[in-house]
DOKE-240050 format. One record per residue (C-alpha): residue in one letter; x, y, z. Coordinates in steps of 0.2 Angstrom, whole numbers, padded with zeros to 4 digits, always signed. Last residue first. Example, Ala and Ser with C-alpha at 12.3 -4.5 7.8 and 13.67 -1.06 7.14 Angstrom:
<sites>
S+0068-0005+0036;A+0062-0022+0039;
</sites>
This chain:
<sites>
L+1254-0175+0976;T+1267-0189+0979;Y+1263-0203+0990;D+1262-0216+0975;Y+1257-0234+0981;Q+1263-0251+0976;G+1263-0263+0991;P+1246-0257+0997;L+1245-0250+1015;H+1231-0258+1025;F+1227-0248+1041;F+1217-0254+1056;V+1211-0245+1072;C+1206-0257+1085;C+1195-0252+1100;G+1194-0263+1116;T+1181-0273+1126;E+1187-0284+1140;G+1184-0303+1142;G+1202-0307+1145;P+1204-0312+1127;L+1199-0296+1120;N+1183-0292+1111;V+1184-0279+1097;N+1177-0262+1094;Q+1179-0255+1076;V+1189-0242+1066;S+1193-0246+1048;V+1205-0239+1035;D+1210-0245+1018;I+1224-0237+1008;T+1219-0238+0990;E+1224-0247+0974;R+1222-0238+0958;N+1230-0222+0965;K+1227-0204+0961;Q+1211-0202+0971;N+1218-0213+0986;L+1231-0199+0990;I+1217-0186+0992;Q+1206-0198+1003;I+1221-0203+1013;T+1225-0185+1018;Q+1207-0182+1021;M+1206-0197+1033;I+1223-0193+1042;V+1218-0175+1045;K+1201-0180+1051;L+1209-0192+1063;G+1219-0178+1071;T+1204-0166+1072;G+1193-0178+1081;T+1187-0166+1094;G+1189-0177+1109;R+1178-0192+1114;H+1182-0191+1132;I+1164-0185+1136;S+1158-0201+1128;G+1144-0201+1116;P+1153-0209+1101;R+1160-0224+1112;F+1175-0233+1105;G+1180-0248+1115;G+1183-0251+1134;G+1201-0245+1135;N+1209-0261+1131;D+1219-0254+1116;T+1223-0260+1098;I+1233-0251+1085;R+1234-0262+1069;I+1245-0260+1054;D+1244-0271+1038;I+1257-0270+1025;G+1256-0274+1006;T+1246-0286+0995;S+1254-0303+1000;V+1254-0298+1018;K+1267-0290+1029;N+1264-0287+1048;V+1264-0272+1059;T+1257-0273+1077;I+1254-0259+1090;W+1247-0266+1106;L+1241-0255+1120;R+1237-0261+1138;R+1231-0252+1153;E+1230-0263+1168;G+1218-0258+1182;E+1207-0242+1181;K+1205-0232+1165;D+1206-0214+1166;K+1221-0212+1154;L+1217-0228+1144;A+1203-0223+1133;H+1203-0204+1128;K+1221-0198+1130;V+1230-0215+1128;A+1220-0222+1113;N+1219-0204+1105;E+1238-0203+1106;V+1240-0220+1098;P+1227-0216+1085;I+1237-0200+1081;Q+1254-0207+1082;I+1251-0222+1069;L+1246-0212+1054;M+1256-0196+1061;S+1265-0195+1044;P+1257-0204+1029;L+1266-0221+1026;V+1282-0227+1018;V+1289-0244+1022;E+1308-0247+1016;D+1316-0242+1033;P+1303-0252+1043;R+1307-0269+1034;V+1293-0281+1038;G+1297-0299+1034;P+1295-0305+1051;E+1282-0297+1061;L+1285-0280+1069;T+1278-0279+1087;I+1276-0263+1098;E+1269-0266+1115;P+1263-0253+1127;H+1260-0259+1146;F+1253-0245+1157;D+1250-0252+1175;P+1267-0246+1180;G+1262-0227+1179;L+1251-0217+1168;S+1262-0202+1168;R+1279-0209+1168;Q+1273-0221+1154;M+1266-0207+1145;L+1284-0200+1142;E+1290-0216+1136;L+1275-0218+1125;Y+1278-0202+1116;T+1297-0207+1113;R+1291-0224+1106;V+1278-0216+1094;F+1292-0204+1087;D+1303-0219+1084;L+1289-0228+1076;E+1285-0215+1064;E+1303-0213+1059;T+1306-0232+1057;L+1289-0233+1047;T+1296-0221+1034;V+1288-0203+1032;C+1275-0195+1022;L+1266-0178+1020;H+1280-0169+1030;E+1278-0153+1040;A+1269-0162+1054;L+1283-0174+1056;E+1295-0160+1060;L+1284-0152+1073;N+1281-0168+1082;R+1299-0172+1082;R+1302-0155+1090;M+1288-0159+1103;L+1295-0176+1107;K+1313-0170+1109;V+1307-0156+1121;L+1298-0169+1131;S+1313-0181+1132;S+1324-0166+1137;L+1311-0162+1151;N+1313-0179+1158;Q+1332-0178+1157;R+1332-0161+1166;E+1323-0168+1180;A+1336-0181+1182;E+1350-0169+1181;K+1343-0156+1193;L+1334-0141+1187;D+1340-0122+1186;A+1345-0122+1168;M+1330-0132+1162;E+1318-0118+1166;Q+1325-0106+1153;N+1326-0120+1140;L+1308-0125+1144;V+1301-0107+1142;N+1310-0105+1125;F+1304-0122+1119;I+1286-0119+1125;F+1285-0103+1114;H+1292-0112+1099;P+1280-0127+1101;S+1264-0117+1102;L+1252-0131+1109;R+1245-0147+1102;N+1230-0137+1096;R+1242-0126+1086;I+1250-0141+1077;N+1233-0148+1073;E+1227-0132+1066;L+1243-0132+1055;R+1238-0149+1049;L+1220-0144+1047;T+1225-0130+1036;S+1236-0140+1025;V+1223-0153+1024;T+1210-0140+1018;R+1222-0132+1006;R+1224-0150+0998;N+1206-0152+0998;Q+1203-0136+0989;A+1216-0141+0976;L+1207-0157+0973;F+1190-0148+0971;L+1198-0136+0958;A+1205-0151+0948;R+1187-0159+0949;K+1179-0143+0943;K+1192-0142+0929;K+1188-0160+0923;N+1169-0156+0925;Y+1171-0140+0913;I+1181-0150+0901;Y+1168-0164+0900;V+1153-0152+0899;F+1162-0143+0885;C+1166-0159+0876;A+1147-0165+0877;I+1142-0148+0870;L+1153-0150+0856;V+1147-0168+0853;A+1129-0162+0853;L+1133-0148+0841;V+1141-0161+0829;A+1125-0172+0831;I+1114-0157+0827;A+1124-0153+0812;W+1123-0171+0806;V+1104-0172+0808;F+1103-0156+0798;F+1113-0163+0784;Q+1104-0179+0785;T+1088-0170+0782;Q+1095-0162+0766;R+1101-0179+0761;L+1084-0186+0762;E+1077-0175+0748;L+1091-0181+0736;V+1087-0199+0742;E+1069-0197+0737;N+1074-0192+0719;R+1086-0207+0719;Q+1071-0218+0724;E+1062-0213+0708;Q+1076-0218+0698;L+1077-0235+0708;L+1059-0238+0703;V+1062-0237+0685;R+1077-0248+0687;H+1067-0261+0696;A+1054-0261+0682;M+1068-0266+0670;L+1074-0279+0682;T+1056-0286+0683;S+1057-0287+0664;D+1073-0296+0664;Q+1066-0308+0678;Q+1052-0312+0666;Y+1064-0316+0652;R+1074-0327+0664;L+1058-0336+0670;S+1053-0340+0652;L+1070-0347+0649;D+1069-0358+0665;A+1052-0364+0660;T+1059-0370+0643;R+1073-0379+0652;M+1061-0387+0663;R+1050-0393+0649;I+1065-0402+0642;R+1069-0410+0658;E+1050-0415+0660;N+1052-0425+0644;R+1065-0435+0652;I+1053-0438+0667;S+1039-0443+0655;D+1051-0455+0646;D+1054-0463+0663;L+1035-0465+0666;R+1033-0473+0649;A+1047-0485+0653;E+1039-0490+0669;E+1022-0492+0660;K+1031-0503+0647;M+1037-0514+0661;Y+1020-0515+0668;Y+1013-0522+0652;Y+1027-0534+0651;A+1023-0541+0668;Q+1005-0543+0663;Q+1010-0553+0648;Y+1023-0563+0659;N+1010-0570+0670;G+1023-0582+0678;M+1016-0578+0696;A+1033-0572+0701;E+1034-0561+0686;H+1017-0555+0689;F+1022-0550+0707;Q+1038-0541+0702;L+1029-0531+0689;L+1016-0526+0701;N+1029-0520+0714;R+1037-0509+0701;N+1020-0503+0696;R+1016-0497+0714;I+1032-0488+0715;H+1029-0479+0699;V+1011-0475+0704;L+1019-0467+0720;D+1030-0456+0709;P+1016-0451+0698;D+1007-0443+0713;I+0990-0450+0714;D+0973-0442+0708;D+0965-0459+0705;A+0975-0474+0709;P+0961-0484+0718;V+0965-0492+0735;G+0968-0510+0734;E+0955-0524+0736;K+0960-0534+0721;L+0978-0530+0723;L+0978-0534+0741;R+0970-0551+0738;R+0984-0556+0726;A+0997-0550+0738;T+0989-0560+0752;A+0990-0576+0741;Y+1007-0572+0735;D+1015-0573+0752;K+1033-0574+0746;R+1038-0564+0762;L+1045-0550+0752;L+1030-0551+0740;A+1018-0549+0755;L+1028-0534+0761;Q+1028-0526+0744;I+1009-0528+0744;H+1008-0520+0761;Q+1019-0506+0755;T+1008-0502+0741;D+0993-0502+0752;L+1002-0490+0763;Y+1006-0478+0748;Y+0987-0479+0743;L+0983-0475+0761;A+0994-0460+0761;T+0987-0453+0745;H+0969-0455+0751;M+0971-0447+0768;G+0956-0451+0778;L+0964-0444+0794;G+0959-0459+0804;R+0966-0470+0791;F+0982-0460+0791;F+0984-0462+0810;P+0979-0480+0811;Q+0992-0485+0797;C+1007-0476+0806;L+1012-0489+0819;A+1007-0505+0809;I+1018-0499+0794;Y+1032-0496+0806;K+1032-0513+0813;A+1029-0522+0796;A+1045-0514+0789;S+1055-0519+0804;D+1049-0537+0802;A+1051-0537+0783;E+1070-0531+0783;G+1073-0534+0764;Q+1082-0517+0762;Q+1069-0510+0750;L+1056-0515+0763;F+1066-0507+0777;C+1066-0490+0767;D+1047-0492+0764;G+1043-0494+0783;L+1055-0479+0786;N+1044-0468+0775;L+1028-0472+0784;R+1036-0470+0801;C+1043-0453+0796;L+1025-0448+0790;N+1018-0454+0807;L+1030-0443+0816;E+1026-0428+0805;Y+1007-0430+0807;S+1009-0432+0826;M+1019-0416+0828;D+1009-0411+0843;P+1021-0420+0855;Y+1036-0409+0850;D+1052-0415+0859;D+1051-0433+0852;T+1047-0425+0834;L+1065-0422+0831;A+1069-0441+0833;E+1058-0445+0819;A+1067-0433+0807;R+1084-0440+0812;R+1077-0457+0809;F+1071-0452+0792;Y+1089-0445+0788;E+1097-0461+0793;T+1085-0471+0784;A+1089-0462+0768;T+1107-0464+0771;L+1105-0483+0772;Y+1092-0483+0757;D+1104-0476+0745;G+1094-0482+0730;R+1095-0464+0722;Y+1077-0461+0724;Y+1078-0466+0742;Y+1093-0453+0744;S+1081-0439+0738;T+1068-0445+0750;G+1080-0443+0765;R+1083-0425+0759;N+1064-0423+0759;N+1062-0429+0777;L+1077-0420+0784;Y+1072-0403+0776;F+1053-0405+0780;H+1057-0410+0798;K+1069-0395+0800;E+1055-0384+0794;F+1042-0391+0806;P+1054-0387+0820;L+1058-0369+0815;M+1074-0367+0805;Q+1088-0356+0812;E+1100-0371+0816;Y+1097-0377+0798;S+1101-0361+0789;Q+1116-0367+0779;A+1106-0384+0776;A+1094-0375+0764;L+1109-0370+0752;D+1115-0388+0754;Y+1098-0395+0749;Y+1098-0383+0734;H+1115-0390+0727;D+1110-0408+0732;C+1095-0408+0720;L+1106-0399+0707;E+1118-0414+0707;F+1103-0426+0710;D+1095-0423+0693;R+1083-0438+0695;L+1069-0427+0689;S+1059-0431+0705;S+1075-0426+0714;Y+1076-0410+0704;V+1058-0405+0710;Q+1062-0409+0728;A+1078-0399+0727;L+1067-0384+0721;G+1056-0387+0736;Y+1071-0388+0747;Y+1077-0371+0741;V+1061-0363+0741;P+1057-0369+0759;V+1074-0361+0764;K+1071-0344+0757;Q+1065-0337+0773;R+1082-0341+0781;S+1090-0329+0769;L+1080-0315+0776;L+1068-0306+0765;N+1073-0291+0755;L+1056-0290+0747;S+1063-0291+0729;D+1074-0305+0734;C+1060-0315+0743;L+1049-0311+0728;L+1062-0319+0716;L+1063-0334+0726;A+1044-0336+0726;R+1044-0334+0707;R+1058-0348+0706;Y+1047-0359+0716;W+1032-0355+0705;Y+1041-0359+0690;A+1049-0375+0697;S+1031-0381+0701;I+1025-0377+0683;D+1040-0387+0676;L+1036-0402+0688;K+1018-0403+0685;G+1018-0421+0692;Q+1003-0418+0703;R+1013-0417+0719;N+1024-0404+0711;C+1009-0393+0706;A+1003-0393+0725;D+1021-0390+0730;A+1023-0374+0719;L+1006-0368+0726;N+1012-0370+0744;I+1028-0361+0739;L+1019-0347+0731;I+1008-0345+0746;D+1024-0343+0757;P+1032-0331+0745;L+1017-0320+0746;V+1019-0318+0764;D+1028-0301+0763;T+1014-0294+0753;R+1004-0290+0769;E+0994-0276+0763;G+0980-0284+0752;K+0975-0285+0734;M+0989-0296+0729;R+0985-0307+0744;Q+0968-0311+0736;E+0976-0317+0720;Y+0989-0328+0729;A+0975-0335+0740;Q+0965-0339+0724;R+0980-0348+0717;F+0982-0358+0733;C+0964-0363+0733;V+0965-0370+0715;E+0981-0379+0719;A+0973-0387+0734;S+0958-0393+0724;D+0970-0402+0712;M+0980-0409+0726;K+0967-0418+0735;G+0979-0428+0745;L+0970-0425+0762;R+0984-0415+0768;A+0984-0405+0752;Y+0966-0401+0754;V+0969-0395+0772;N+0983-0385+0766;G+0973-0377+0752;K+0960-0372+0765;M+0974-0364+0775;N+0979-0354+0760;L+0961-0349+0757;C+0959-0343+0775;E+0975-0333+0774;S+0970-0325+0758;H+0952-0320+0765;L+0961-0311+0780;D+0973-0302+0768;A+0959-0297+0757;L+0949-0291+0772;R+0964-0280+0777;A+0965-0273+0759;S+0946-0269+0758;S+0930-0277+0751;P+0913-0274+0760;Q+0910-0288+0772;R+0897-0303+0771;R+0908-0314+0760;A+0923-0313+0772;F+0912-0318+0787;S+0906-0334+0778;E+0923-0338+0773;I+0929-0336+0791;Q+0916-0348+0797;R+0918-0360+0784;I+0937-0361+0787;L+0934-0363+0806;L+0923-0378+0803;R+0935-0386+0791;A+0950-0384+0803;S+0940-0391+0817;D+0937-0407+0807;M+0955-0408+0802;D+0963-0408+0819;S+0980-0414+0814;T+0988-0405+0829;A+0999-0393+0819;L+0986-0393+0805;C+0973-0386+0818;T+0986-0373+0825;K+0984-0362+0809;L+0965-0360+0813;A+0970-0351+0829;L+0979-0338+0818;A+0963-0337+0807;L+0953-0334+0823;Y+0965-0320+0828;S+0962-0312+0811;Y+0944-0315+0814;G+0944-0303+0828;V+0955-0291+0818;V+0942-0290+0805;S+0928-0288+0818;D+0936-0273+0826;K+0930-0273+0844;C+0942-0286+0850;Q+0941-0294+0867;R+0934-0311+0861;M+0948-0313+0849;R+0961-0310+0862;S+0955-0325+0872;I+0954-0335+0856;A+0971-0331+0851;K+0978-0335+0869;T+0970-0352+0869;R+0976-0357+0851;V+0994-0351+0855;L+0994-0363+0870;R+0986-0377+0860;P+0999-0375+0847;A+1015-0376+0858;I+1029-0380+0847;T+1021-0379+0830;I+1012-0362+0832;S+1026-0357+0844;D+1037-0349+0831;Y+1022-0337+0826;H+1019-0332+0844;A+1029-0315+0845;D+1026-0310+0827;F+1007-0314+0828;F+1005-0305+0844;A+1014-0289+0837;E+1003-0290+0822;Y+0987-0292+0833;A+0992-0277+0844;Q+0995-0267+0828;M+0978-0272+0822;E+0970-0267+0838;S+0979-0250+0838;V+0973-0246+0821;E+0955-0248+0826;A+0943-0253+0813;R+0925-0246+0816;G+0913-0258+0823;R+0906-0275+0823;E+0907-0283+0840;L+0913-0301+0839;C+0904-0312+0851;S+0890-0313+0839;V+0900-0323+0827;P+0900-0338+0839;I+0916-0345+0843;L+0920-0363+0838;V+0931-0374+0848;G+0941-0387+0838;L+0955-0376+0836;A+0967-0370+0823;V+0978-0371+0807;F+0995-0374+0802;L+1005-0377+0786;L+1010-0359+0782;Q+1028-0363+0781;P+1029-0377+0768;L+1018-0392+0765;F+1029-0407+0760;F+1017-0421+0765;L+1017-0431+0749;S+1030-0420+0744;H+1043-0428+0756;G+1037-0444+0759;A+1023-0452+0750;G+1016-0443+0737;R+1032-0434+0733;S+1038-0451+0730;K+1049-0453+0743;M+1049-0448+0761;
</sites>
């Protein structure tokens, strides 16, 4: 939390805060050889794919990086994987392994001839080294490492990470109380983000870094302004970035004396670590800050609980700044409990204040003032009161230095803007060359569109020709079907001659046959008819077949309630052809009862028609199978009609098991309610 030394900046190490593994790989396992571009590209792809996982699953990233390192022929790429493994050490607070890996990479870098790629590797190592120093509270050493990392990166190729190094450098200055220099480096990082066209979320560490500076200056209006800018990208932040934001914002409320709001932010930061077991450093930082908040609210038991939870971790880490802060909290806890003997002992045995953040010293002095007042030692109390005033004056002087730094930064930005203008002029010349390329690209695009239009029109005409061909085929099949059913006009003439010499009963039979054949001819000439017309024709046909098949033939035509046959339209011969096929190929030679059911019922989506017989089912290999011309006419007619309708006529032919144990054939048609029968 607070005091940059204790809460936010005490442990506010921006994006590149991670380092690696406790398992060292001998240098001999890296084959020296000529650098291969493909290996470097593979490394960059691996880095981009796993960067977000460094804090989420650091040990998994470490294992993969070491495995890839062993397979590299390019030694610089191999050590780049080792540097990536190094990042996971800070994520798991494994400082010993981090130091060993840093020494190994530095030793390799010193032995190699200088190059841009080696400069990038050396810069990465120095940046991690600075982070280790920062974790241990050695901020002057951290500042030196970050400056060297910045200089090395300027010689390298990966300039896109320069803002991250500047953020670390700014934080190191911030934690030493160099607020004007810190703000300068933060703004320099922000300027680099703009010039490199980096995403807005990559500016987030700069925003909460500047917010931290203004929080230390007690300029909370500007502090909130930068925190609000950072909050806009909260959902896109990595877990450690979310923790820094929550922790540092809680610190700003601590400085304002709003301990309830500060506690809320610290609890959110603590809850965030529940999903990430390796964020032990961040978890204990939250506990450290929560302990101080409870002290300020007079809740001694809660404060003691959190102090006890985090103290073993920081002692094991050997972090001088954190231990100084914990020592201060123990003194404050003793004063809160009025245990002055313990407070006096802690003051004698306390952690020295060398190289400690001024804000932490400010908190310690406040406790000392309270202690000496309680002991009646007003001379010492007066001394610490003057120290408090001196620190406040220092903060006011920082405001003046900040204004000076802002003016200097504006001048440098103007100079940078001039350089950008020169660069823009050079880019205009490149644009003129690109325009010619764009012209040819557009010409090719237009040609491609013309070809696509030609192909579309050609396919459309081809489909129209195919449709016309289908129509001719249907017409031919209909005529063929009529001819296959006999030549009607010839039969009519012969029958008319013969009927004159027949008796009345025989003449009646032949009259029904003539009616059937005339109706057949009429229906064949129409594409669609009403259900009434179709069923009338079917009934006439079945009456004639009744005489032929005898009393064992039992046809049934059933219209379910709701069916209006005069309003239902269907393709002509749709029912007649399946009925005729059933009689000719299934029932004619069947022994026993011959049954035929025609059912028509109305459903929500249209009309269902079923023609079912008990003739033993459809048998493709039967000698009575027929030519299939009639069904072919129906299927092709339906296919043509379906092409122009959104809802289609469904057809199925399948064998069914009848109640008496017999097998039959069922021909099913579904006619949609809204269907266009015109061609």
